[in-house]
py3Dmol code that shows the C-alpha trace and the ligand (Angstrom):
import py3Dmol

protein = """\
ATOM      1  CA  UNK A   1     124.980  -6.939 -58.499  1.00  0.00           C
ATOM      2  CA  UNK A   2     123.297  -3.927 -56.725  1.00  0.00           C
ATOM      3  CA  UNK A   3     124.039  -2.919 -53.179  1.00  0.00           C
ATOM      4  CA  UNK A   4     121.455  -4.910 -51.267  1.00  0.00           C
ATOM      5  CA  UNK A   5     120.486  -2.442 -48.735  1.00  0.00           C
ATOM      6  CA  UNK A   6     121.689   0.808 -47.285  1.00  0.00           C
ATOM      7  CA  UNK A   7     123.993   0.185 -44.415  1.00  0.00           C
ATOM      8  CA  UNK A   8     122.883   1.439 -41.027  1.00  0.00           C
ATOM      9  CA  UNK A   9     119.196   1.632 -41.940  1.00  0.00           C
ATOM     10  CA  UNK A  10     118.286  -0.908 -39.268  1.00  0.00           C
ATOM     11  CA  UNK A  11     121.094  -0.813 -36.705  1.00  0.00           C
ATOM     12  CA  UNK A  12     120.087  -2.137 -33.365  1.00  0.00           C
ATOM     13  CA  UNK A  13     116.913  -3.733 -34.895  1.00  0.00           C
ATOM     14  CA  UNK A  14     115.960  -7.557 -35.045  1.00  0.00           C
ATOM     15  CA  UNK A  15     114.534  -9.069 -38.333  1.00  0.00           C
ATOM     16  CA  UNK A  16     112.939 -12.448 -38.825  1.00  0.00           C
ATOM     17  CA  UNK A  17     112.816 -14.004 -42.394  1.00  0.00           C
ATOM     18  CA  UNK A  18     110.886 -17.064 -43.224  1.00  0.00           C
ATOM     19  CA  UNK A  19     112.077 -19.033 -46.204  1.00  0.00           C
ATOM     20  CA  UNK A  20     115.450 -17.689 -45.487  1.00  0.00           C
ATOM     21  CA  UNK A  21     117.444 -20.724 -46.825  1.00  0.00           C
ATOM     22  CA  UNK A  22     117.129 -19.953 -50.452  1.00  0.00           C
ATOM     23  CA  UNK A  23     116.420 -17.353 -53.246  1.00  0.00           C
ATOM     24  CA  UNK A  24     114.785 -14.082 -52.106  1.00  0.00           C
ATOM     25  CA  UNK A  25     114.625 -15.035 -48.408  1.00  0.00           C
ATOM     26  CA  UNK A  26     118.343 -15.552 -48.351  1.00  0.00           C
ATOM     27  CA  UNK A  27     119.012 -12.278 -50.110  1.00  0.00           C
ATOM     28  CA  UNK A  28     116.807 -10.559 -47.759  1.00  0.00           C
ATOM     29  CA  UNK A  29     118.326 -12.132 -44.608  1.00  0.00           C
ATOM     30  CA  UNK A  30     121.785 -10.932 -45.933  1.00  0.00           C
ATOM     31  CA  UNK A  31     120.375  -7.323 -46.821  1.00  0.00           C
ATOM     32  CA  UNK A  32     118.769  -7.011 -43.292  1.00  0.00           C
ATOM     33  CA  UNK A  33     122.187  -7.874 -41.726  1.00  0.00           C
ATOM     34  CA  UNK A  34     123.976  -5.471 -44.256  1.00  0.00           C
ATOM     35  CA  UNK A  35     121.592  -2.757 -42.970  1.00  0.00           C
ATOM     36  CA  UNK A  36     122.639  -3.603 -39.342  1.00  0.00           C
ATOM     37  CA  UNK A  37     119.844  -5.823 -38.057  1.00  0.00           C
ATOM     38  CA  UNK A  38     120.310  -9.013 -36.213  1.00  0.00           C
ATOM     39  CA  UNK A  39     118.601 -11.756 -38.278  1.00  0.00           C
ATOM     40  CA  UNK A  40     116.650 -14.919 -37.300  1.00  0.00           C
ATOM     41  CA  UNK A  41     116.384 -17.103 -40.329  1.00  0.00           C
ATOM     42  CA  UNK A  42     113.471 -19.770 -40.503  1.00  0.00           C
ATOM     43  CA  UNK A  43     112.897 -22.507 -42.915  1.00  0.00           C
ATOM     44  CA  UNK A  44     112.218 -26.190 -43.258  1.00  0.00           C
ATOM     45  CA  UNK A  45     115.619 -26.475 -45.179  1.00  0.00           C
ATOM     46  CA  UNK A  46     118.183 -26.806 -42.441  1.00  0.00           C
ATOM     47  CA  UNK A  47     121.253 -27.026 -44.720  1.00  0.00           C
ATOM     48  CA  UNK A  48     120.201 -23.942 -46.672  1.00  0.00           C
ATOM     49  CA  UNK A  49     119.372 -22.057 -43.401  1.00  0.00           C
ATOM     50  CA  UNK A  50     122.781 -23.015 -41.835  1.00  0.00           C
ATOM     51  CA  UNK A  51     124.519 -21.712 -45.009  1.00  0.00           C
ATOM     52  CA  UNK A  52     122.451 -18.355 -45.000  1.00  0.00           C
ATOM     53  CA  UNK A  53     123.643 -17.569 -41.423  1.00  0.00           C
ATOM     54  CA  UNK A  54     127.179 -18.436 -42.057  1.00  0.00           C
ATOM     55  CA  UNK A  55     127.294 -16.104 -44.840  1.00  0.00           C
ATOM     56  CA  UNK A  56     126.014 -13.435 -42.623  1.00  0.00           C
ATOM     57  CA  UNK A  57     128.315 -14.210 -39.702  1.00  0.00           C
ATOM     58  CA  UNK A  58     131.272 -14.258 -42.199  1.00  0.00           C
ATOM     59  CA  UNK A  59     130.254 -10.735 -43.104  1.00  0.00           C
ATOM     60  CA  UNK A  60     130.453  -9.871 -39.361  1.00  0.00           C
ATOM     61  CA  UNK A  61     126.720  -9.862 -38.862  1.00  0.00           C
ATOM     62  CA  UNK A  62     124.628 -11.551 -36.082  1.00  0.00           C
ATOM     63  CA  UNK A  63     122.237 -14.407 -37.277  1.00  0.00           C
ATOM     64  CA  UNK A  64     120.555 -17.564 -36.140  1.00  0.00           C
ATOM     65  CA  UNK A  65     118.614 -20.276 -37.692  1.00  0.00           C
ATOM     66  CA  UNK A  66     115.495 -22.153 -36.438  1.00  0.00           C
ATOM     67  CA  UNK A  67     113.855 -24.844 -38.240  1.00  0.00           C
ATOM     68  CA  UNK A  68     110.232 -24.043 -38.796  1.00  0.00           C
ATOM     69  CA  UNK A  69     107.389 -25.160 -41.033  1.00  0.00           C
ATOM     70  CA  UNK A  70     105.175 -22.128 -41.507  1.00  0.00           C
ATOM     71  CA  UNK A  71     102.066 -24.368 -41.842  1.00  0.00           C
ATOM     72  CA  UNK A  72     102.544 -25.444 -38.342  1.00  0.00           C
ATOM     73  CA  UNK A  73     101.026 -22.790 -35.787  1.00  0.00           C
ATOM     74  CA  UNK A  74     102.982 -24.284 -32.963  1.00  0.00           C
ATOM     75  CA  UNK A  75     106.294 -24.103 -34.685  1.00  0.00           C
ATOM     76  CA  UNK A  76     105.597 -20.643 -35.737  1.00  0.00           C
ATOM     77  CA  UNK A  77     104.830 -19.408 -32.317  1.00  0.00           C
ATOM     78  CA  UNK A  78     108.120 -21.157 -31.240  1.00  0.00           C
ATOM     79  CA  UNK A  79     110.000 -19.382 -34.019  1.00  0.00           C
ATOM     80  CA  UNK A  80     108.813 -15.932 -32.889  1.00  0.00           C
ATOM     81  CA  UNK A  81     109.440 -16.619 -29.284  1.00  0.00           C
ATOM     82  CA  UNK A  82     113.103 -17.988 -30.159  1.00  0.00           C
ATOM     83  CA  UNK A  83     113.616 -14.642 -32.016  1.00  0.00           C
ATOM     84  CA  UNK A  84     112.688 -12.615 -28.931  1.00  0.00           C
ATOM     85  CA  UNK A  85     114.610 -14.828 -26.540  1.00  0.00           C
ATOM     86  CA  UNK A  86     117.732 -14.666 -28.731  1.00  0.00           C
ATOM     87  CA  UNK A  87     117.745 -11.006 -29.879  1.00  0.00           C
ATOM     88  CA  UNK A  88     115.574  -9.403 -27.266  1.00  0.00           C
ATOM     89  CA  UNK A  89     112.754  -8.038 -29.698  1.00  0.00           C
ATOM     90  CA  UNK A  90     111.154  -8.327 -33.001  1.00  0.00           C
ATOM     91  CA  UNK A  91     111.203  -5.063 -35.115  1.00  0.00           C
ATOM     92  CA  UNK A  92     110.922  -6.419 -38.829  1.00  0.00           C
ATOM     93  CA  UNK A  93     109.431  -9.569 -40.133  1.00  0.00           C
ATOM     94  CA  UNK A  94     109.522 -10.781 -43.673  1.00  0.00           C
ATOM     95  CA  UNK A  95     106.962 -13.424 -44.302  1.00  0.00           C
ATOM     96  CA  UNK A  96     108.578 -14.845 -47.403  1.00  0.00           C
ATOM     97  CA  UNK A  97     108.246 -18.792 -47.345  1.00  0.00           C
ATOM     98  CA  UNK A  98     106.193 -20.042 -50.280  1.00  0.00           C
ATOM     99  CA  UNK A  99     105.770 -22.607 -52.943  1.00  0.00           C
ATOM    100  CA  UNK A 100     104.425 -22.428 -56.602  1.00  0.00           C
ATOM    101  CA  UNK A 101     102.353 -25.557 -56.960  1.00  0.00           C
ATOM    102  CA  UNK A 102     103.895 -26.041 -60.352  1.00  0.00           C
ATOM    103  CA  UNK A 103     103.157 -24.582 -63.839  1.00  0.00           C
ATOM    104  CA  UNK A 104      99.739 -26.243 -64.518  1.00  0.00           C
ATOM    105  CA  UNK A 105      96.238 -25.170 -65.904  1.00  0.00           C
ATOM    106  CA  UNK A 106      93.300 -24.958 -63.545  1.00  0.00           C
ATOM    107  CA  UNK A 107      91.817 -28.154 -64.719  1.00  0.00           C
ATOM    108  CA  UNK A 108      95.026 -29.905 -63.950  1.00  0.00           C
ATOM    109  CA  UNK A 109      95.491 -28.584 -60.599  1.00  0.00           C
ATOM    110  CA  UNK A 110      94.513 -31.364 -58.220  1.00  0.00           C
ATOM    111  CA  UNK A 111      92.913 -30.540 -54.727  1.00  0.00           C
ATOM    112  CA  UNK A 112      96.073 -31.679 -52.814  1.00  0.00           C
ATOM    113  CA  UNK A 113      98.334 -29.270 -54.463  1.00  0.00           C
ATOM    114  CA  UNK A 114      95.680 -26.363 -53.953  1.00  0.00           C
ATOM    115  CA  UNK A 115      95.438 -27.221 -50.390  1.00  0.00           C
ATOM    116  CA  UNK A 116      99.273 -27.337 -50.004  1.00  0.00           C
ATOM    117  CA  UNK A 117      99.876 -24.016 -51.818  1.00  0.00           C
ATOM    118  CA  UNK A 118      97.085 -22.423 -49.713  1.00  0.00           C
ATOM    119  CA  UNK A 119      98.758 -23.873 -46.471  1.00  0.00           C
ATOM    120  CA  UNK A 120     102.006 -22.709 -47.012  1.00  0.00           C
ATOM    121  CA  UNK A 121     101.599 -19.395 -48.833  1.00  0.00           C
ATOM    122  CA  UNK A 122      98.347 -18.181 -47.039  1.00  0.00           C
ATOM    123  CA  UNK A 123      97.949 -20.039 -43.783  1.00  0.00           C
ATOM    124  CA  UNK A 124     101.753 -19.751 -43.300  1.00  0.00           C
ATOM    125  CA  UNK A 125     101.486 -15.992 -43.486  1.00  0.00           C
ATOM    126  CA  UNK A 126      98.407 -16.049 -41.128  1.00  0.00           C
ATOM    127  CA  UNK A 127     100.284 -17.968 -38.604  1.00  0.00           C
ATOM    128  CA  UNK A 128     103.203 -15.617 -38.791  1.00  0.00           C
ATOM    129  CA  UNK A 129     101.234 -12.428 -38.650  1.00  0.00           C
ATOM    130  CA  UNK A 130      99.378 -13.543 -35.660  1.00  0.00           C
ATOM    131  CA  UNK A 131     102.561 -14.509 -33.642  1.00  0.00           C
ATOM    132  CA  UNK A 132     104.306 -11.387 -34.738  1.00  0.00           C
ATOM    133  CA  UNK A 133     101.523  -8.838 -34.086  1.00  0.00           C
ATOM    134  CA  UNK A 134     101.355 -10.134 -30.491  1.00  0.00           C
ATOM    135  CA  UNK A 135     104.945  -9.306 -29.809  1.00  0.00           C
ATOM    136  CA  UNK A 136     104.823  -5.929 -31.804  1.00  0.00           C
ATOM    137  CA  UNK A 137     101.827  -4.888 -29.969  1.00  0.00           C
ATOM    138  CA  UNK A 138     103.599  -5.426 -26.660  1.00  0.00           C
ATOM    139  CA  UNK A 139     106.546  -3.442 -27.980  1.00  0.00           C
ATOM    140  CA  UNK A 140     104.387  -0.617 -29.315  1.00  0.00           C
ATOM    141  CA  UNK A 141     106.115  -0.755 -32.900  1.00  0.00           C
ATOM    142  CA  UNK A 142     107.107  -2.991 -35.709  1.00  0.00           C
ATOM    143  CA  UNK A 143     106.979  -3.438 -39.469  1.00  0.00           C
ATOM    144  CA  UNK A 144     105.904  -6.499 -41.363  1.00  0.00           C
ATOM    145  CA  UNK A 145     106.365  -7.328 -44.995  1.00  0.00           C
ATOM    146  CA  UNK A 146     104.478 -10.252 -46.535  1.00  0.00           C
ATOM    147  CA  UNK A 147     105.487 -11.959 -49.656  1.00  0.00           C
ATOM    148  CA  UNK A 148     102.888 -11.896 -52.359  1.00  0.00           C
ATOM    149  CA  UNK A 149     103.630 -11.611 -56.238  1.00  0.00           C
ATOM    150  CA  UNK A 150     102.515 -10.043 -59.263  1.00  0.00           C
ATOM    151  CA  UNK A 151     100.317 -13.072 -59.303  1.00  0.00           C
ATOM    152  CA  UNK A 152      98.483 -11.333 -56.358  1.00  0.00           C
ATOM    153  CA  UNK A 153      97.678  -8.428 -58.620  1.00  0.00           C
ATOM    154  CA  UNK A 154      96.765 -10.047 -62.057  1.00  0.00           C
ATOM    155  CA  UNK A 155      95.526 -13.222 -63.253  1.00  0.00           C
ATOM    156  CA  UNK A 156      98.150 -16.252 -64.027  1.00  0.00           C
ATOM    157  CA  UNK A 157      96.306 -18.998 -65.802  1.00  0.00           C
ATOM    158  CA  UNK A 158      99.052 -21.497 -65.365  1.00  0.00           C
ATOM    159  CA  UNK A 159      99.509 -20.794 -61.799  1.00  0.00           C
ATOM    160  CA  UNK A 160      95.856 -21.061 -60.508  1.00  0.00           C
ATOM    161  CA  UNK A 161      96.361 -21.954 -56.866  1.00  0.00           C
ATOM    162  CA  UNK A 162      99.452 -19.754 -56.580  1.00  0.00           C
ATOM    163  CA  UNK A 163      97.507 -16.862 -57.935  1.00  0.00           C
ATOM    164  CA  UNK A 164      94.677 -17.334 -55.483  1.00  0.00           C
ATOM    165  CA  UNK A 165      97.110 -17.648 -52.642  1.00  0.00           C
ATOM    166  CA  UNK A 166      98.958 -14.492 -53.468  1.00  0.00           C
ATOM    167  CA  UNK A 167      95.616 -12.420 -53.993  1.00  0.00           C
ATOM    168  CA  UNK A 168      94.881 -13.733 -50.362  1.00  0.00           C
ATOM    169  CA  UNK A 169      98.202 -12.487 -49.145  1.00  0.00           C
ATOM    170  CA  UNK A 170      97.509  -8.948 -50.493  1.00  0.00           C
ATOM    171  CA  UNK A 171      94.075  -9.064 -48.753  1.00  0.00           C
ATOM    172  CA  UNK A 172      95.447 -10.318 -45.515  1.00  0.00           C
ATOM    173  CA  UNK A 173      98.095  -7.479 -45.685  1.00  0.00           C
ATOM    174  CA  UNK A 174      95.582  -4.773 -46.128  1.00  0.00           C
ATOM    175  CA  UNK A 175      93.280  -6.264 -43.311  1.00  0.00           C
ATOM    176  CA  UNK A 176      96.426  -6.390 -40.852  1.00  0.00           C
ATOM    177  CA  UNK A 177      97.516  -2.938 -41.890  1.00  0.00           C
ATOM    178  CA  UNK A 178      94.095  -1.399 -41.136  1.00  0.00           C
ATOM    179  CA  UNK A 179      93.573  -3.321 -37.909  1.00  0.00           C
ATOM    180  CA  UNK A 180      96.863  -2.097 -36.144  1.00  0.00           C
ATOM    181  CA  UNK A 181      97.771   1.053 -37.989  1.00  0.00           C
ATOM    182  CA  UNK A 182      97.076   3.252 -34.871  1.00  0.00           C
ATOM    183  CA  UNK A 183      99.190   0.984 -32.594  1.00  0.00           C
ATOM    184  CA  UNK A 184     102.534   1.577 -34.204  1.00  0.00           C
ATOM    185  CA  UNK A 185     102.664  -1.338 -36.531  1.00  0.00           C
ATOM    186  CA  UNK A 186     102.961  -1.106 -40.465  1.00  0.00           C
ATOM    187  CA  UNK A 187     102.117  -4.021 -42.636  1.00  0.00           C
ATOM    188  CA  UNK A 188     102.968  -4.106 -46.306  1.00  0.00           C
ATOM    189  CA  UNK A 189     103.164  -6.683 -49.189  1.00  0.00           C
ATOM    190  CA  UNK A 190     105.793  -7.009 -52.022  1.00  0.00           C
ATOM    191  CA  UNK A 191     104.715  -8.172 -55.343  1.00  0.00           C
ATOM    192  CA  UNK A 192     107.777  -9.277 -57.479  1.00  0.00           C
ATOM    193  CA  UNK A 193     107.518 -10.457 -61.089  1.00  0.00           C
ATOM    194  CA  UNK A 194     109.662 -13.264 -62.314  1.00  0.00           C
ATOM    195  CA  UNK A 195     112.900 -13.269 -60.052  1.00  0.00           C
ATOM    196  CA  UNK A 196     116.009 -15.426 -60.574  1.00  0.00           C
ATOM    197  CA  UNK A 197     115.697 -18.099 -58.041  1.00  0.00           C
ATOM    198  CA  UNK A 198     115.286 -22.001 -57.839  1.00  0.00           C
ATOM    199  CA  UNK A 199     111.495 -21.533 -57.828  1.00  0.00           C
ATOM    200  CA  UNK A 200     111.658 -20.029 -61.463  1.00  0.00           C
ATOM    201  CA  UNK A 201     114.256 -22.602 -62.500  1.00  0.00           C
ATOM    202  CA  UNK A 202     111.555 -25.249 -61.606  1.00  0.00           C
ATOM    203  CA  UNK A 203     109.205 -23.719 -64.132  1.00  0.00           C
ATOM    204  CA  UNK A 204     111.907 -23.385 -66.780  1.00  0.00           C
ATOM    205  CA  UNK A 205     112.638 -26.911 -66.324  1.00  0.00           C
ATOM    206  CA  UNK A 206     109.111 -27.754 -66.862  1.00  0.00           C
ATOM    207  CA  UNK A 207     108.353 -25.599 -69.646  1.00  0.00           C
ATOM    208  CA  UNK A 208     111.455 -24.851 -71.716  1.00  0.00           C
ATOM    209  CA  UNK A 209     109.910 -22.412 -73.965  1.00  0.00           C
ATOM    210  CA  UNK A 210     108.881 -20.334 -71.080  1.00  0.00           C
ATOM    211  CA  UNK A 211     112.514 -19.027 -70.787  1.00  0.00           C
ATOM    212  CA  UNK A 212     112.051 -16.666 -73.544  1.00  0.00           C
ATOM    213  CA  UNK A 213     108.514 -15.506 -72.378  1.00  0.00           C
ATOM    214  CA  UNK A 214     109.745 -14.770 -68.867  1.00  0.00           C
ATOM    215  CA  UNK A 215     112.746 -12.720 -70.290  1.00  0.00           C
ATOM    216  CA  UNK A 216     110.169 -10.717 -72.475  1.00  0.00           C
ATOM    217  CA  UNK A 217     107.395 -10.426 -69.815  1.00  0.00           C
ATOM    218  CA  UNK A 218     108.985  -7.688 -67.950  1.00  0.00           C
ATOM    219  CA  UNK A 219     109.255  -4.272 -69.968  1.00  0.00           C
ATOM    220  CA  UNK A 220     112.802  -3.846 -68.786  1.00  0.00           C
ATOM    221  CA  UNK A 221     113.618  -6.843 -70.870  1.00  0.00           C
ATOM    222  CA  UNK A 222     115.066  -9.087 -68.174  1.00  0.00           C
ATOM    223  CA  UNK A 223     114.097 -11.084 -65.063  1.00  0.00           C
ATOM    224  CA  UNK A 224     114.770  -9.612 -61.625  1.00  0.00           C
ATOM    225  CA  UNK A 225     117.438 -10.584 -59.195  1.00  0.00           C
ATOM    226  CA  UNK A 226     116.754 -11.584 -55.566  1.00  0.00           C
ATOM    227  CA  UNK A 227     118.828  -8.581 -54.241  1.00  0.00           C
ATOM    228  CA  UNK A 228     116.364  -6.186 -56.102  1.00  0.00           C
ATOM    229  CA  UNK A 229     113.488  -7.633 -53.934  1.00  0.00           C
ATOM    230  CA  UNK A 230     115.528  -7.623 -50.734  1.00  0.00           C
ATOM    231  CA  UNK A 231     116.413  -4.033 -50.930  1.00  0.00           C
ATOM    232  CA  UNK A 232     112.704  -3.075 -51.181  1.00  0.00           C
ATOM    233  CA  UNK A 233     111.787  -5.366 -48.149  1.00  0.00           C
ATOM    234  CA  UNK A 234     114.444  -3.795 -46.066  1.00  0.00           C
ATOM    235  CA  UNK A 235     113.496  -0.159 -46.990  1.00  0.00           C
ATOM    236  CA  UNK A 236     109.886  -0.993 -46.238  1.00  0.00           C
ATOM    237  CA  UNK A 237     110.839  -2.246 -42.881  1.00  0.00           C
ATOM    238  CA  UNK A 238     112.907   0.843 -42.126  1.00  0.00           C
ATOM    239  CA  UNK A 239     111.780   4.224 -40.718  1.00  0.00           C
ATOM    240  CA  UNK A 240     112.458   5.527 -44.223  1.00  0.00           C
ATOM    241  CA  UNK A 241     109.133   4.001 -45.221  1.00  0.00           C
ATOM    242  CA  UNK A 242     107.264   5.273 -42.034  1.00  0.00           C
ATOM    243  CA  UNK A 243     104.256   6.559 -44.036  1.00  0.00           C
ATOM    244  CA  UNK A 244     103.770   3.434 -46.186  1.00  0.00           C
ATOM    245  CA  UNK A 245     101.063   1.031 -44.908  1.00  0.00           C
ATOM    246  CA  UNK A 246      98.818  -1.568 -46.386  1.00  0.00           C
ATOM    247  CA  UNK A 247     100.572  -1.235 -49.685  1.00  0.00           C
ATOM    248  CA  UNK A 248     101.108  -4.034 -52.256  1.00  0.00           C
ATOM    249  CA  UNK A 249     104.350  -2.821 -53.846  1.00  0.00           C
ATOM    250  CA  UNK A 250     105.134  -4.382 -57.447  1.00  0.00           C
ATOM    251  CA  UNK A 251     108.730  -5.011 -58.004  1.00  0.00           C
ATOM    252  CA  UNK A 252     108.347  -6.265 -61.580  1.00  0.00           C
ATOM    253  CA  UNK A 253     110.263  -4.012 -63.918  1.00  0.00           C
ATOM    254  CA  UNK A 254     107.052  -2.399 -65.071  1.00  0.00           C
ATOM    255  CA  UNK A 255     105.010  -5.711 -65.866  1.00  0.00           C
ATOM    256  CA  UNK A 256     101.969  -4.642 -64.039  1.00  0.00           C
ATOM    257  CA  UNK A 257     101.916  -1.080 -65.495  1.00  0.00           C
ATOM    258  CA  UNK A 258     100.908  -2.557 -68.726  1.00  0.00           C
TER     259      UNK A 258
END
"""
ligand_1 = """\
44
LIG
P 112.787 -20.560 -53.269
O 112.088 -21.863 -53.636
O 114.227 -20.206 -53.593
O 112.808 -20.284 -51.687
C 111.437 -20.600 -50.971
C 111.901 -21.005 -49.714
O 110.756 -21.151 -48.863
C 112.843 -22.203 -49.521
O 113.980 -22.048 -48.762
C 111.831 -23.356 -48.872
O 112.605 -24.290 -48.221
C 111.075 -22.446 -47.938
N 109.800 -23.024 -47.681
C 108.809 -23.664 -48.553
N 107.926 -24.260 -47.722
C 108.176 -23.904 -46.480
C 107.393 -24.025 -45.275
N 106.336 -24.834 -45.200
N 107.826 -23.532 -44.059
C 109.019 -22.712 -44.172
N 109.709 -22.658 -45.233
C 109.354 -23.194 -46.446
O 111.815 -19.605 -53.990
P 111.848 -17.987 -54.078
O 111.711 -17.706 -55.512
O 112.956 -17.204 -53.217
O 110.511 -17.652 -53.223
C 110.475 -16.897 -52.076
C 109.013 -16.217 -51.985
O 108.932 -15.245 -53.227
C 107.735 -17.238 -52.276
O 106.848 -16.911 -51.517
C 107.239 -17.000 -53.596
O 105.984 -17.358 -53.798
C 107.767 -15.495 -53.809
N 107.835 -14.992 -55.239
C 108.788 -15.421 -55.985
C 108.952 -15.068 -57.227
C 110.058 -15.658 -58.224
O 109.936 -15.138 -59.359
N 110.898 -16.359 -57.833
C 108.041 -13.942 -57.934
C 107.099 -13.553 -56.796
C 107.015 -14.072 -55.595
"""
view = py3Dmol.view(width=600, height=400)
view.addModel(protein, "pdb")
view.setStyle({"model": 0}, {"cartoon": {"style": "trace"}})
view.addModel(ligand_1, "xyz")
view.setStyle({"model": 1}, {"stick": {}})
view.zoomTo()
view.show()
């Protein structure tokens, strides 16, 4: 396993991670803590979130959990307020919570699935950005990373709603970055390829034959690990990435270079 993030990159900072109870979000929460940040973990999954903060505390880090559904603007505002109450400020935010909507063709994707994917993946990021920008504008600085996907850069015929939602996240990221660049705030997106998390396990269960194709889809010949995304997220939030703004960064083993 790779070192999740450079120690001391974020000492004295506070980071907020949505979807931090599992997969990439948990890896990012651990990586933020490893880099020295105090971490607020938010998710609808209370057991998973409790486990994430226990892992951080066991390693000597500072962390707390708040149950939050990112589709609910009131809960998102409360999540950001609780972060500032608990840790005094908000320096870094990783808007990561998301769902896939399942491996279906466009004609098999029903309206309810489309609406749910948009509500979590797009409206959720929208709610988070709004609440976080208010705090960061008052502070005069901050760095936000939104979770997009390679599906936000290229077409994905069996993930039609998901692909639309992740393209929207890239657009939102660019608009937010341009809107607040002159006020000390950077907003970027990450665009992972297939990463080994419960979300992808779900596809593999649905479409067994996909396992081989997933392995082959990245030019490096393997799927990615959550730590490999987490390290990039932490770095993008740090001063080491001070001139990177409005970017949609592929983390895909070269998939989108084809
Ligand atoms: P995961 O399923 O392990 O984690 C997603 C987390 O989001 C879960 O803890 C879940 O409870 C939480 N969540 C779902 N709906 C929520 C809501 N309404 N409010 C708050 N939390 C909610 O999946 P994974 O793979 O770690 O996904 C994290 C993000 O990474 C997602 O946005 C996903 O689209 C994105 N992504 C994943 C890739 C992969 O191959 N695993 C590739 C590219 C992007």
